[in-house]
mmCIF file of the N, C-alpha and C atoms, coordinates in Angstrom:
data_MODEL
# 
_entry.id   MODEL 
# 
loop_
_atom_site.group_PDB 
_atom_site.id 
_atom_site.type_symbol 
_atom_site.label_atom_id 
_atom_site.label_alt_id 
_atom_site.label_comp_id 
_atom_site.label_asym_id 
_atom_site.label_entity_id 
_atom_site.label_seq_id 
_atom_site.pdbx_PDB_ins_code 
_atom_site.Cartn_x 
_atom_site.Cartn_y 
_atom_site.Cartn_z 
_atom_site.occupancy 
_atom_site.B_iso_or_equiv 
_atom_site.pdbx_formal_charge 
_atom_site.auth_seq_id 
_atom_site.auth_comp_id 
_atom_site.auth_asym_id 
_atom_site.auth_atom_id 
_atom_site.pdbx_PDB_model_num 
ATOM 1   N N  . MET A 1 1  ? 31.961 30.510 -34.646 1.00 0.00 ? 1  MET A N  1 
ATOM 2   C CA . MET A 1 1  ? 32.182 30.951 -35.618 1.00 0.00 ? 1  MET A CA 1 
ATOM 3   C C  . MET A 1 1  ? 33.676 30.843 -35.777 1.00 0.00 ? 1  MET A C  1 
ATOM 4   N N  . ASP A 1 2  ? 33.908 30.457 -37.190 1.00 0.00 ? 2  ASP A N  1 
ATOM 5   C CA . ASP A 1 2  ? 34.886 29.965 -37.721 1.00 0.00 ? 2  ASP A CA 1 
ATOM 6   C C  . ASP A 1 2  ? 36.313 30.683 -38.074 1.00 0.00 ? 2  ASP A C  1 
ATOM 7   N N  . TYR A 1 3  ? 36.761 31.237 -36.499 1.00 0.00 ? 3  TYR A N  1 
ATOM 8   C CA . TYR A 1 3  ? 37.933 31.948 -36.944 1.00 0.00 ? 3  TYR A CA 1 
ATOM 9   C C  . TYR A 1 3  ? 39.347 31.677 -38.603 1.00 0.00 ? 3  TYR A C  1 
ATOM 10  N N  . ARG A 1 4  ? 39.630 31.044 -38.237 1.00 0.00 ? 4  ARG A N  1 
ATOM 11  C CA . ARG A 1 4  ? 40.097 30.032 -40.003 1.00 0.00 ? 4  ARG A CA 1 
ATOM 12  C C  . ARG A 1 4  ? 39.585 30.546 -40.142 1.00 0.00 ? 4  ARG A C  1 
ATOM 13  N N  . ARG A 1 5  ? 38.447 30.263 -40.725 1.00 0.00 ? 5  ARG A N  1 
ATOM 14  C CA . ARG A 1 5  ? 37.635 31.520 -42.694 1.00 0.00 ? 5  ARG A CA 1 
ATOM 15  C C  . ARG A 1 5  ? 38.074 32.702 -42.451 1.00 0.00 ? 5  ARG A C  1 
ATOM 16  N N  . LEU A 1 6  ? 37.781 33.492 -41.330 1.00 0.00 ? 6  LEU A N  1 
ATOM 17  C CA . LEU A 1 6  ? 37.975 34.793 -41.342 1.00 0.00 ? 6  LEU A CA 1 
ATOM 18  C C  . LEU A 1 6  ? 38.737 35.331 -41.166 1.00 0.00 ? 6  LEU A C  1 
ATOM 19  N N  . THR A 1 7  ? 39.894 34.350 -41.024 1.00 0.00 ? 7  THR A N  1 
ATOM 20  C CA . THR A 1 7  ? 41.726 35.238 -40.635 1.00 0.00 ? 7  THR A CA 1 
ATOM 21  C C  . THR A 1 7  ? 41.953 35.190 -42.102 1.00 0.00 ? 7  THR A C  1 
ATOM 22  N N  . ARG A 1 8  ? 41.894 33.482 -43.033 1.00 0.00 ? 8  ARG A N  1 
ATOM 23  C CA . ARG A 1 8  ? 42.050 33.375 -43.500 1.00 0.00 ? 8  ARG A CA 1 
ATOM 24  C C  . ARG A 1 8  ? 41.368 33.934 -45.249 1.00 0.00 ? 8  ARG A C  1 
ATOM 25  N N  . GLU A 1 9  ? 39.872 34.642 -44.925 1.00 0.00 ? 9  GLU A N  1 
ATOM 26  C CA . GLU A 1 9  ? 38.953 35.660 -45.882 1.00 0.00 ? 9  GLU A CA 1 
ATOM 27  C C  . GLU A 1 9  ? 40.203 37.438 -45.437 1.00 0.00 ? 9  GLU A C  1 
ATOM 28  N N  . PHE A 1 10 ? 40.480 37.474 -44.673 1.00 0.00 ? 10 PHE A N  1 
ATOM 29  C CA . PHE A 1 10 ? 40.998 38.473 -44.204 1.00 0.00 ? 10 PHE A CA 1 
ATOM 30  C C  . PHE A 1 10 ? 42.293 38.321 -44.687 1.00 0.00 ? 10 PHE A C  1 
ATOM 31  N N  . LEU A 1 11 ? 43.841 37.342 -44.623 1.00 0.00 ? 11 LEU A N  1 
ATOM 32  C CA . LEU A 1 11 ? 44.430 37.788 -45.469 1.00 0.00 ? 11 LEU A CA 1 
ATOM 33  C C  . LEU A 1 11 ? 44.926 37.532 -46.863 1.00 0.00 ? 11 LEU A C  1 
ATOM 34  N N  . LEU A 1 12 ? 43.325 37.047 -47.460 1.00 0.00 ? 12 LEU A N  1 
ATOM 35  C CA . LEU A 1 12 ? 43.338 36.879 -49.388 1.00 0.00 ? 12 LEU A CA 1 
ATOM 36  C C  . LEU A 1 12 ? 42.396 38.230 -49.326 1.00 0.00 ? 12 LEU A C  1 
ATOM 37  N N  . GLY A 1 13 ? 42.297 38.858 -48.987 1.00 0.00 ? 13 GLY A N  1 
ATOM 38  C CA . GLY A 1 13 ? 41.595 39.934 -49.182 1.00 0.00 ? 13 GLY A CA 1 
ATOM 39  C C  . GLY A 1 13 ? 40.031 39.126 -50.085 1.00 0.00 ? 13 GLY A C  1 
ATOM 40  N N  . GLU A 1 14 ? 39.647 38.286 -49.707 1.00 0.00 ? 14 GLU A N  1 
ATOM 41  C CA . GLU A 1 14 ? 38.597 37.871 -50.075 1.00 0.00 ? 14 GLU A CA 1 
ATOM 42  C C  . GLU A 1 14 ? 36.555 38.527 -48.905 1.00 0.00 ? 14 GLU A C  1 
ATOM 43  N N  . ALA A 1 15 ? 37.738 39.287 -47.891 1.00 0.00 ? 15 ALA A N  1 
ATOM 44  C CA . ALA A 1 15 ? 35.641 39.661 -46.650 1.00 0.00 ? 15 ALA A CA 1 
ATOM 45  C C  . ALA A 1 15 ? 35.430 40.823 -47.701 1.00 0.00 ? 15 ALA A C  1 
ATOM 46  N N  . THR A 1 16 ? 34.247 40.262 -46.937 1.00 0.00 ? 16 THR A N  1 
ATOM 47  C CA . THR A 1 16 ? 32.863 41.654 -47.649 1.00 0.00 ? 16 THR A CA 1 
ATOM 48  C C  . THR A 1 16 ? 33.035 42.439 -47.143 1.00 0.00 ? 16 THR A C  1 
ATOM 49  N N  . ALA A 1 17 ? 32.972 44.274 -47.064 1.00 0.00 ? 17 ALA A N  1 
ATOM 50  C CA . ALA A 1 17 ? 32.551 45.606 -46.425 1.00 0.00 ? 17 ALA A CA 1 
ATOM 51  C C  . ALA A 1 17 ? 31.923 45.326 -45.744 1.00 0.00 ? 17 ALA A C  1 
ATOM 52  N N  . PRO A 1 18 ? 31.745 46.124 -44.563 1.00 0.00 ? 18 PRO A N  1 
ATOM 53  C CA . PRO A 1 18 ? 30.578 45.899 -44.214 1.00 0.00 ? 18 PRO A CA 1 
ATOM 54  C C  . PRO A 1 18 ? 29.157 47.054 -44.758 1.00 0.00 ? 18 PRO A C  1 
ATOM 55  N N  . SER A 1 19 ? 28.101 46.556 -45.272 1.00 0.00 ? 19 SER A N  1 
ATOM 56  C CA . SER A 1 19 ? 26.609 47.595 -45.316 1.00 0.00 ? 19 SER A CA 1 
ATOM 57  C C  . SER A 1 19 ? 27.296 48.092 -44.491 1.00 0.00 ? 19 SER A C  1 
ATOM 58  N N  . MET A 1 20 ? 25.835 49.403 -45.056 1.00 0.00 ? 20 MET A N  1 
ATOM 59  C CA . MET A 1 20 ? 25.420 50.905 -45.073 1.00 0.00 ? 20 MET A CA 1 
ATOM 60  C C  . MET A 1 20 ? 24.796 50.114 -43.462 1.00 0.00 ? 20 MET A C  1 
ATOM 61  N N  . ALA A 1 21 ? 23.729 49.723 -43.833 1.00 0.00 ? 21 ALA A N  1 
ATOM 62  C CA . ALA A 1 21 ? 23.540 49.336 -41.898 1.00 0.00 ? 21 ALA A CA 1 
ATOM 63  C C  . ALA A 1 21 ? 24.579 49.016 -41.578 1.00 0.00 ? 21 ALA A C  1 
ATOM 64  N N  . SER A 1 22 ? 25.316 48.295 -41.750 1.00 0.00 ? 22 SER A N  1 
ATOM 65  C CA . SER A 1 22 ? 25.672 47.892 -40.655 1.00 0.00 ? 22 SER A CA 1 
ATOM 66  C C  . SER A 1 22 ? 26.911 49.955 -39.500 1.00 0.00 ? 22 SER A C  1 
ATOM 67  N N  . TYR A 1 23 ? 27.587 50.551 -40.180 1.00 0.00 ? 23 TYR A N  1 
ATOM 68  C CA . TYR A 1 23 ? 28.076 51.356 -40.149 1.00 0.00 ? 23 TYR A CA 1 
ATOM 69  C C  . TYR A 1 23 ? 27.383 51.939 -39.327 1.00 0.00 ? 23 TYR A C  1 
ATOM 70  N N  . LEU A 1 24 ? 25.524 52.737 -39.173 1.00 0.00 ? 24 LEU A N  1 
ATOM 71  C CA . LEU A 1 24 ? 25.141 53.516 -39.234 1.00 0.00 ? 24 LEU A CA 1 
ATOM 72  C C  . LEU A 1 24 ? 24.840 52.602 -37.292 1.00 0.00 ? 24 LEU A C  1 
ATOM 73  N N  . GLN A 1 25 ? 24.474 51.278 -37.868 1.00 0.00 ? 25 GLN A N  1 
ATOM 74  C CA . GLN A 1 25 ? 24.213 50.541 -36.864 1.00 0.00 ? 25 GLN A CA 1 
ATOM 75  C C  . GLN A 1 25 ? 25.738 50.624 -35.275 1.00 0.00 ? 25 GLN A C  1 
ATOM 76  N N  . SER A 1 26 ? 26.639 50.647 -35.771 1.00 0.00 ? 26 SER A N  1 
ATOM 77  C CA . SER A 1 26 ? 27.896 51.213 -34.670 1.00 0.00 ? 26 SER A CA 1 
ATOM 78  C C  . SER A 1 26 ? 28.109 52.928 -34.639 1.00 0.00 ? 26 SER A C  1 
ATOM 79  N N  . ILE A 1 27 ? 27.858 53.909 -35.665 1.00 0.00 ? 27 ILE A N  1 
ATOM 80  C CA . ILE A 1 27 ? 27.546 54.667 -35.151 1.00 0.00 ? 27 ILE A CA 1 
ATOM 81  C C  . ILE A 1 27 ? 26.355 55.293 -33.789 1.00 0.00 ? 27 ILE A C  1 
ATOM 82  N N  . SER A 1 28 ? 25.171 54.333 -34.330 1.00 0.00 ? 28 SER A N  1 
ATOM 83  C CA . SER A 1 28 ? 24.177 54.451 -33.169 1.00 0.00 ? 28 SER A CA 1 
ATOM 84  C C  . SER A 1 28 ? 24.547 54.322 -31.804 1.00 0.00 ? 28 SER A C  1 
ATOM 85  N N  . GLU A 1 29 ? 25.611 52.895 -32.216 1.00 0.00 ? 29 GLU A N  1 
ATOM 86  C CA . GLU A 1 29 ? 26.073 52.831 -30.231 1.00 0.00 ? 29 GLU A CA 1 
ATOM 87  C C  . GLU A 1 29 ? 27.117 53.241 -29.892 1.00 0.00 ? 29 GLU A C  1 
ATOM 88  N N  . VAL A 1 30 ? 28.063 53.597 -30.771 1.00 0.00 ? 30 VAL A N  1 
ATOM 89  C CA . VAL A 1 30 ? 29.122 54.705 -30.118 1.00 0.00 ? 30 VAL A CA 1 
ATOM 90  C C  . VAL A 1 30 ? 28.399 55.893 -29.251 1.00 0.00 ? 30 VAL A C  1 
ATOM 91  N N  . LEU A 1 31 ? 26.888 56.492 -30.396 1.00 0.00 ? 31 LEU A N  1 
ATOM 92  C CA . LEU A 1 31 ? 26.116 57.524 -30.042 1.00 0.00 ? 31 LEU A CA 1 
ATOM 93  C C  . LEU A 1 31 ? 25.508 58.005 -28.161 1.00 0.00 ? 31 LEU A C  1 
ATOM 94  N N  . GLN A 1 32 ? 24.829 56.153 -28.014 1.00 0.00 ? 32 GLN A N  1 
ATOM 95  C CA . GLN A 1 32 ? 24.737 55.854 -27.034 1.00 0.00 ? 32 GLN A CA 1 
ATOM 96  C C  . GLN A 1 32 ? 25.215 55.756 -26.177 1.00 0.00 ? 32 GLN A C  1 
ATOM 97  N N  . ALA A 1 33 ? 26.708 55.515 -26.426 1.00 0.00 ? 33 ALA A N  1 
ATOM 98  C CA . ALA A 1 33 ? 27.430 55.547 -24.851 1.00 0.00 ? 33 ALA A CA 1 
ATOM 99  C C  . ALA A 1 33 ? 28.466 56.076 -24.460 1.00 0.00 ? 33 ALA A C  1 
ATOM 100 N N  . ILE A 1 34 ? 28.318 57.349 -24.937 1.00 0.00 ? 34 ILE A N  1 
ATOM 101 C CA . ILE A 1 34 ? 28.775 59.414 -24.913 1.00 0.00 ? 34 ILE A CA 1 
ATOM 102 C C  . ILE A 1 34 ? 27.355 58.890 -23.730 1.00 0.00 ? 34 ILE A C  1 
ATOM 103 N N  . THR A 1 35 ? 28.266 59.819 -22.822 1.00 0.00 ? 35 THR A N  1 
ATOM 104 C CA . THR A 1 35 ? 27.816 60.677 -21.662 1.00 0.00 ? 35 THR A CA 1 
ATOM 105 C C  . THR A 1 35 ? 27.846 61.923 -21.501 1.00 0.00 ? 35 THR A C  1 
ATOM 106 N N  . PRO A 1 36 ? 26.824 63.078 -21.847 1.00 0.00 ? 36 PRO A N  1 
ATOM 107 C CA . PRO A 1 36 ? 27.056 64.407 -21.856 1.00 0.00 ? 36 PRO A CA 1 
ATOM 108 C C  . PRO A 1 36 ? 27.161 64.725 -20.811 1.00 0.00 ? 36 PRO A C  1 
ATOM 109 N N  . ARG A 1 37 ? 28.299 65.671 -20.343 1.00 0.00 ? 37 ARG A N  1 
ATOM 110 C CA . ARG A 1 37 ? 29.498 66.092 -19.789 1.00 0.00 ? 37 ARG A CA 1 
ATOM 111 C C  . ARG A 1 37 ? 28.647 67.829 -18.991 1.00 0.00 ? 37 ARG A C  1 
ATOM 112 N N  . SER A 1 38 ? 27.592 68.489 -19.667 1.00 0.00 ? 38 SER A N  1 
ATOM 113 C CA . SER A 1 38 ? 27.182 69.635 -20.280 1.00 0.00 ? 38 SER A CA 1 
ATOM 114 C C  . SER A 1 38 ? 26.070 69.297 -20.864 1.00 0.00 ? 38 SER A C  1 
ATOM 115 N N  . LYS A 1 39 ? 25.636 70.476 -20.741 1.00 0.00 ? 39 LYS A N  1 
ATOM 116 C CA . LYS A 1 39 ? 24.145 70.822 -22.243 1.00 0.00 ? 39 LYS A CA 1 
ATOM 117 C C  . LYS A 1 39 ? 23.811 70.849 -23.345 1.00 0.00 ? 39 LYS A C  1 
ATOM 118 N N  . THR A 1 40 ? 25.175 71.074 -23.385 1.00 0.00 ? 40 THR A N  1 
ATOM 119 C CA . THR A 1 40 ? 25.747 71.604 -25.129 1.00 0.00 ? 40 THR A CA 1 
ATOM 120 C C  . THR A 1 40 ? 25.763 70.235 -25.631 1.00 0.00 ? 40 THR A C  1 
ATOM 121 N N  . ASP A 1 41 ? 26.749 69.501 -24.388 1.00 0.00 ? 41 ASP A N  1 
ATOM 122 C CA . ASP A 1 41 ? 26.813 68.231 -25.471 1.00 0.00 ? 41 ASP A CA 1 
ATOM 123 C C  . ASP A 1 41 ? 25.675 67.572 -25.754 1.00 0.00 ? 41 ASP A C  1 
ATOM 124 N N  . SER A 1 42 ? 24.848 67.683 -24.223 1.00 0.00 ? 42 SER A N  1 
ATOM 125 C CA . SER A 1 42 ? 22.962 67.276 -24.472 1.00 0.00 ? 42 SER A CA 1 
ATOM 126 C C  . SER A 1 42 ? 22.956 67.367 -26.132 1.00 0.00 ? 42 SER A C  1 
ATOM 127 N N  . LEU A 1 43 ? 22.338 68.231 -25.976 1.00 0.00 ? 43 LEU A N  1 
ATOM 128 C CA . LEU A 1 43 ? 22.073 68.861 -27.540 1.00 0.00 ? 43 LEU A CA 1 
ATOM 129 C C  . LEU A 1 43 ? 23.365 68.472 -28.392 1.00 0.00 ? 43 LEU A C  1 
ATOM 130 N N  . ARG A 1 44 ? 24.043 68.451 -27.907 1.00 0.00 ? 44 ARG A N  1 
ATOM 131 C CA . ARG A 1 44 ? 25.350 67.961 -30.186 1.00 0.00 ? 44 ARG A CA 1 
ATOM 132 C C  . ARG A 1 44 ? 24.689 66.705 -29.593 1.00 0.00 ? 44 ARG A C  1 
ATOM 133 N N  . LEU A 1 45 ? 24.507 65.817 -28.916 1.00 0.00 ? 45 LEU A N  1 
ATOM 134 C CA . LEU A 1 45 ? 23.693 64.564 -29.439 1.00 0.00 ? 45 LEU A CA 1 
ATOM 135 C C  . LEU A 1 45 ? 22.936 64.096 -29.777 1.00 0.00 ? 45 LEU A C  1 
ATOM 136 N N  . GLU A 1 46 ? 22.136 65.397 -29.028 1.00 0.00 ? 46 GLU A N  1 
ATOM 137 C CA . GLU A 1 46 ? 20.255 65.023 -29.429 1.00 0.00 ? 46 GLU A CA 1 
ATOM 138 C C  . GLU A 1 46 ? 19.755 65.786 -31.148 1.00 0.00 ? 46 GLU A C  1 
ATOM 139 N N  . THR A 1 47 ? 20.863 66.275 -31.689 1.00 0.00 ? 47 THR A N  1 
ATOM 140 C CA . THR A 1 47 ? 20.959 66.759 -33.002 1.00 0.00 ? 47 THR A CA 1 
ATOM 141 C C  . THR A 1 47 ? 21.717 65.341 -33.698 1.00 0.00 ? 47 THR A C  1 
ATOM 142 N N  . ALA A 1 48 ? 22.466 64.447 -33.649 1.00 0.00 ? 48 ALA A N  1 
ATOM 143 C CA . ALA A 1 48 ? 23.443 64.149 -34.326 1.00 0.00 ? 48 ALA A CA 1 
ATOM 144 C C  . ALA A 1 48 ? 22.255 62.734 -34.280 1.00 0.00 ? 48 ALA A C  1 
ATOM 145 N N  . ARG A 1 49 ? 22.323 62.118 -33.247 1.00 0.00 ? 49 ARG A N  1 
ATOM 146 C CA . ARG A 1 49 ? 21.503 61.037 -32.876 1.00 0.00 ? 49 ARG A CA 1 
ATOM 147 C C  . ARG A 1 49 ? 19.799 61.673 -34.212 1.00 0.00 ? 49 ARG A C  1 
ATOM 148 N N  . ALA A 1 50 ? 19.236 62.755 -34.287 1.00 0.00 ? 50 ALA A N  1 
ATOM 149 C CA . ALA A 1 50 ? 18.284 62.708 -35.321 1.00 0.00 ? 50 ALA A CA 1 
ATOM 150 C C  . ALA A 1 50 ? 19.065 63.120 -36.348 1.00 0.00 ? 50 ALA A C  1 
ATOM 151 N N  . ASN A 1 51 ? 19.856 63.353 -37.101 1.00 0.00 ? 51 ASN A N  1 
ATOM 152 C CA . ASN A 1 51 ? 21.183 63.463 -37.984 1.00 0.00 ? 51 ASN A CA 1 
ATOM 153 C C  . ASN A 1 51 ? 21.328 61.977 -38.874 1.00 0.00 ? 51 ASN A C  1 
ATOM 154 N N  . LEU A 1 52 ? 21.250 60.855 -37.475 1.00 0.00 ? 52 LEU A N  1 
ATOM 155 C CA . LEU A 1 52 ? 21.492 59.980 -37.551 1.00 0.00 ? 52 LEU A CA 1 
ATOM 156 C C  . LEU A 1 52 ? 20.590 59.409 -37.661 1.00 0.00 ? 52 LEU A C  1 
ATOM 157 N N  . ARG A 1 53 ? 18.753 59.630 -37.465 1.00 0.00 ? 53 ARG A N  1 
ATOM 158 C CA . ARG A 1 53 ? 17.617 58.440 -38.129 1.00 0.00 ? 53 ARG A CA 1 
ATOM 159 C C  . ARG A 1 53 ? 17.748 59.521 -39.663 1.00 0.00 ? 53 ARG A C  1 
ATOM 160 N N  . GLU A 1 54 ? 17.658 60.665 -40.356 1.00 0.00 ? 54 GLU A N  1 
ATOM 161 C CA . GLU A 1 54 ? 17.477 60.674 -40.684 1.00 0.00 ? 54 GLU A CA 1 
ATOM 162 C C  . GLU A 1 54 ? 18.703 60.643 -42.364 1.00 0.00 ? 54 GLU A C  1 
ATOM 163 N N  . VAL A 1 55 ? 19.338 59.525 -42.060 1.00 0.00 ? 55 VAL A N  1 
ATOM 164 C CA . VAL A 1 55 ? 20.433 59.679 -42.052 1.00 0.00 ? 55 VAL A CA 1 
ATOM 165 C C  . VAL A 1 55 ? 19.930 58.095 -42.484 1.00 0.00 ? 55 VAL A C  1 
ATOM 166 N N  . ARG A 1 56 ? 19.222 57.358 -41.587 1.00 0.00 ? 56 ARG A N  1 
ATOM 167 C CA . ARG A 1 56 ? 18.306 55.751 -41.331 1.00 0.00 ? 56 ARG A CA 1 
ATOM 168 C C  . ARG A 1 56 ? 17.411 55.872 -42.663 1.00 0.00 ? 56 ARG A C  1 
ATOM 169 N N  . ARG A 1 57 ? 17.074 57.176 -42.777 1.00 0.00 ? 57 ARG A N  1 
ATOM 170 C CA . ARG A 1 57 ? 15.531 57.196 -43.595 1.00 0.00 ? 57 ARG A CA 1 
ATOM 171 C C  . ARG A 1 57 ? 16.352 57.150 -45.132 1.00 0.00 ? 57 ARG A C  1 
ATOM 172 N N  . HIS A 1 58 ? 16.930 57.760 -45.165 1.00 0.00 ? 58 HIS A N  1 
ATOM 173 C CA . HIS A 1 58 ? 17.554 58.123 -46.342 1.00 0.00 ? 58 HIS A CA 1 
ATOM 174 C C  . HIS A 1 58 ? 17.864 57.117 -47.166 1.00 0.00 ? 58 HIS A C  1 
ATOM 175 N N  . ALA A 1 59 ? 18.417 56.821 -46.338 1.00 0.00 ? 59 ALA A N  1 
ATOM 176 C CA . ALA A 1 59 ? 19.116 55.578 -47.031 1.00 0.00 ? 59 ALA A CA 1 
ATOM 177 C C  . ALA A 1 59 ? 17.802 54.184 -47.152 1.00 0.00 ? 59 ALA A C  1 
ATOM 178 N N  . ARG A 1 60 ? 17.425 54.055 -46.373 1.00 0.00 ? 60 ARG A N  1 
ATOM 179 C CA . ARG A 1 60 ? 15.823 52.830 -46.569 1.00 0.00 ? 60 ARG A CA 1 
ATOM 180 C C  . ARG A 1 60 ? 15.393 53.051 -47.565 1.00 0.00 ? 60 ARG A C  1 
ATOM 181 N N  . ARG A 1 61 ? 15.471 55.092 -47.896 1.00 0.00 ? 61 ARG A N  1 
ATOM 182 C CA . ARG A 1 61 ? 14.539 55.002 -49.274 1.00 0.00 ? 61 ARG A CA 1 
ATOM 183 C C  . ARG A 1 61 ? 15.818 54.359 -50.963 1.00 0.00 ? 61 ARG A C  1 
ATOM 184 N N  . LEU A 1 62 ? 16.518 55.036 -50.533 1.00 0.00 ? 62 LEU A N  1 
ATOM 185 C CA . LEU A 1 62 ? 17.799 54.639 -51.745 1.00 0.00 ? 62 LEU A CA 1 
ATOM 186 C C  . LEU A 1 62 ? 18.294 53.411 -52.234 1.00 0.00 ? 62 LEU A C  1 
ATOM 187 N N  . GLN A 1 63 ? 17.932 52.336 -50.818 1.00 0.00 ? 63 GLN A N  1 
ATOM 188 C CA . GLN A 1 63 ? 17.699 50.741 -50.693 1.00 0.00 ? 63 GLN A CA 1 
ATOM 189 C C  . GLN A 1 63 ? 16.908 50.338 -52.135 1.00 0.00 ? 63 GLN A C  1 
ATOM 190 N N  . GLU A 1 64 ? 15.674 51.059 -51.233 1.00 0.00 ? 64 GLU A N  1 
ATOM 191 C CA . GLU A 1 64 ? 14.289 50.451 -52.503 1.00 0.00 ? 64 GLU A CA 1 
ATOM 192 C C  . GLU A 1 64 ? 14.418 50.958 -54.057 1.00 0.00 ? 64 GLU A C  1 
ATOM 193 N N  . ARG A 1 65 ? 15.333 52.241 -53.943 1.00 0.00 ? 65 ARG A N  1 
ATOM 194 C CA . ARG A 1 65 ? 15.052 52.898 -55.079 1.00 0.00 ? 65 ARG A CA 1 
ATOM 195 C C  . ARG A 1 65 ? 15.898 51.507 -55.561 1.00 0.00 ? 65 ARG A C  1 
ATOM 196 N N  . VAL A 1 66 ? 17.049 51.175 -55.532 1.00 0.00 ? 66 VAL A N  1 
ATOM 197 C CA . VAL A 1 66 ? 17.855 49.896 -56.407 1.00 0.00 ? 66 VAL A CA 1 
ATOM 198 C C  . VAL A 1 66 ? 17.560 49.005 -56.435 1.00 0.00 ? 66 VAL A C  1 
ATOM 199 N N  . ASN A 1 67 ? 16.600 49.139 -55.205 1.00 0.00 ? 67 ASN A N  1 
ATOM 200 C CA . ASN A 1 67 ? 15.603 47.543 -55.619 1.00 0.00 ? 67 ASN A CA 1 
ATOM 201 C C  . ASN A 1 67 ? 15.093 47.004 -57.045 1.00 0.00 ? 67 ASN A C  1 
ATOM 202 N N  . VAL A 1 68 ? 14.269 48.487 -56.644 1.00 0.00 ? 68 VAL A N  1 
ATOM 203 C CA . VAL A 1 68 ? 13.571 48.543 -58.213 1.00 0.00 ? 68 VAL A CA 1 
ATOM 204 C C  . VAL A 1 68 ? 14.150 48.521 -59.614 1.00 0.00 ? 68 VAL A C  1 
ATOM 205 N N  . LEU A 1 69 ? 15.408 49.680 -59.212 1.00 0.00 ? 69 LEU A N  1 
ATOM 206 C CA . LEU A 1 69 ? 15.868 49.430 -60.617 1.00 0.00 ? 69 LEU A CA 1 
ATOM 207 C C  . LEU A 1 69 ? 16.542 48.660 -61.362 1.00 0.00 ? 69 LEU A C  1 
ATOM 208 N N  . GLU A 1 70 ? 17.225 48.058 -60.200 1.00 0.00 ? 70 GLU A N  1 
ATOM 209 C CA . GLU A 1 70 ? 18.032 46.256 -60.067 1.00 0.00 ? 70 GLU A CA 1 
ATOM 210 C C  . GLU A 1 70 ? 16.921 45.635 -60.585 1.00 0.00 ? 70 GLU A C  1 
ATOM 211 N N  . GLU A 1 71 ? 15.562 45.745 -60.981 1.00 0.00 ? 71 GLU A N  1 
ATOM 212 C CA . GLU A 1 71 ? 14.121 44.067 -60.576 1.00 0.00 ? 71 GLU A CA 1 
ATOM 213 C C  . GLU A 1 71 ? 13.786 45.115 -62.820 1.00 0.00 ? 71 GLU A C  1 
ATOM 214 N N  . GLN A 1 72 ? 13.696 46.386 -62.642 1.00 0.00 ? 72 GLN A N  1 
ATOM 215 C CA . GLN A 1 72 ? 13.762 46.698 -63.821 1.00 0.00 ? 72 GLN A CA 1 
ATOM 216 C C  . GLN A 1 72 ? 14.480 46.032 -64.997 1.00 0.00 ? 72 GLN A C  1 
ATOM 217 N N  . VAL A 1 73 ? 15.934 46.495 -64.866 1.00 0.00 ? 73 VAL A N  1 
ATOM 218 C CA . VAL A 1 73 ? 16.920 45.432 -65.305 1.00 0.00 ? 73 VAL A CA 1 
ATOM 219 C C  . VAL A 1 73 ? 16.843 44.744 -66.074 1.00 0.00 ? 73 VAL A C  1 
ATOM 220 N N  . LYS A 1 74 ? 16.037 43.818 -65.141 1.00 0.00 ? 74 LYS A N  1 
ATOM 221 C CA . LYS A 1 74 ? 16.896 41.969 -65.032 1.00 0.00 ? 74 LYS A CA 1 
ATOM 222 C C  . LYS A 1 74 ? 14.855 42.277 -66.108 1.00 0.00 ? 74 LYS A C  1 
ATOM 223 N N  . VAL A 1 75 ? 14.245 42.851 -66.116 1.00 0.00 ? 75 VAL A N  1 
ATOM 224 C CA . VAL A 1 75 ? 12.928 42.991 -66.627 1.00 0.00 ? 75 VAL A CA 1 
ATOM 225 C C  . VAL A 1 75 ? 13.630 42.971 -68.302 1.00 0.00 ? 75 VAL A C  1 
ATOM 226 N N  . LEU A 1 76 ? 14.483 44.306 -68.586 1.00 0.00 ? 76 LEU A N  1 
ATOM 227 C CA . LEU A 1 76 ? 15.062 44.367 -69.323 1.00 0.00 ? 76 LEU A CA 1 
ATOM 228 C C  . LEU A 1 76 ? 16.255 43.490 -70.261 1.00 0.00 ? 76 LEU A C  1 
ATOM 229 N N  . GLU A 1 77 ? 16.619 43.317 -69.333 1.00 0.00 ? 77 GLU A N  1 
ATOM 230 C CA . GLU A 1 77 ? 17.696 41.945 -69.835 1.00 0.00 ? 77 GLU A CA 1 
ATOM 231 C C  . GLU A 1 77 ? 17.035 40.325 -70.027 1.00 0.00 ? 77 GLU A C  1 
ATOM 232 N N  . GLU A 1 78 ? 15.936 40.496 -69.385 1.00 0.00 ? 78 GLU A N  1 
ATOM 233 C CA . GLU A 1 78 ? 15.172 39.123 -70.178 1.00 0.00 ? 78 GLU A CA 1 
ATOM 234 C C  . GLU A 1 78 ? 14.220 39.818 -71.239 1.00 0.00 ? 78 GLU A C  1 
ATOM 235 N N  . SER A 1 79 ? 13.965 40.785 -71.392 1.00 0.00 ? 79 SER A N  1 
ATOM 236 C CA . SER A 1 79 ? 12.804 40.878 -72.143 1.00 0.00 ? 79 SER A CA 1 
ATOM 237 C C  . SER A 1 79 ? 13.883 41.248 -74.292 1.00 0.00 ? 79 SER A C  1 
ATOM 238 N N  . LYS A 1 80 ? 15.473 41.868 -73.192 1.00 0.00 ? 80 LYS A N  1 
ATOM 239 C CA . LYS A 1 80 ? 15.881 41.280 -74.590 1.00 0.00 ? 80 LYS A CA 1 
ATOM 240 C C  . LYS A 1 80 ? 17.087 40.395 -75.044 1.00 0.00 ? 80 LYS A C  1 
ATOM 241 N N  . GLU A 1 81 ? 16.824 39.205 -74.231 1.00 0.00 ? 81 GLU A N  1 
ATOM 242 C CA . GLU A 1 81 ? 17.120 37.753 -74.720 1.00 0.00 ? 81 GLU A CA 1 
ATOM 243 C C  . GLU A 1 81 ? 16.091 37.054 -75.184 1.00 0.00 ? 81 GLU A C  1 
ATOM 244 N N  . GLN A 1 82 ? 15.070 37.421 -74.947 1.00 0.00 ? 82 GLN A N  1 
ATOM 245 C CA . GLN A 1 82 ? 13.494 36.696 -76.245 1.00 0.00 ? 82 GLN A CA 1 
ATOM 246 C C  . GLN A 1 82 ? 13.741 36.601 -77.171 1.00 0.00 ? 82 GLN A C  1 
# 
């Protein structure tokens, strides 16, 4: 890993923002690391995990839709240029 490059990007504000997938992965890792201390905590964690799965599913659908729309825009721009 090139730490000088990462530092320069950070200081100059050139670093790209983390993707939605990386945020979801981070949340998943945090949920996995939590040890429930009661039945209530266990149920809350399971609910959070189920909600995270649904968010992932919706995010995947949204990304697929964005990809389709970007392709349609590209085709329209190409036909407009001709």
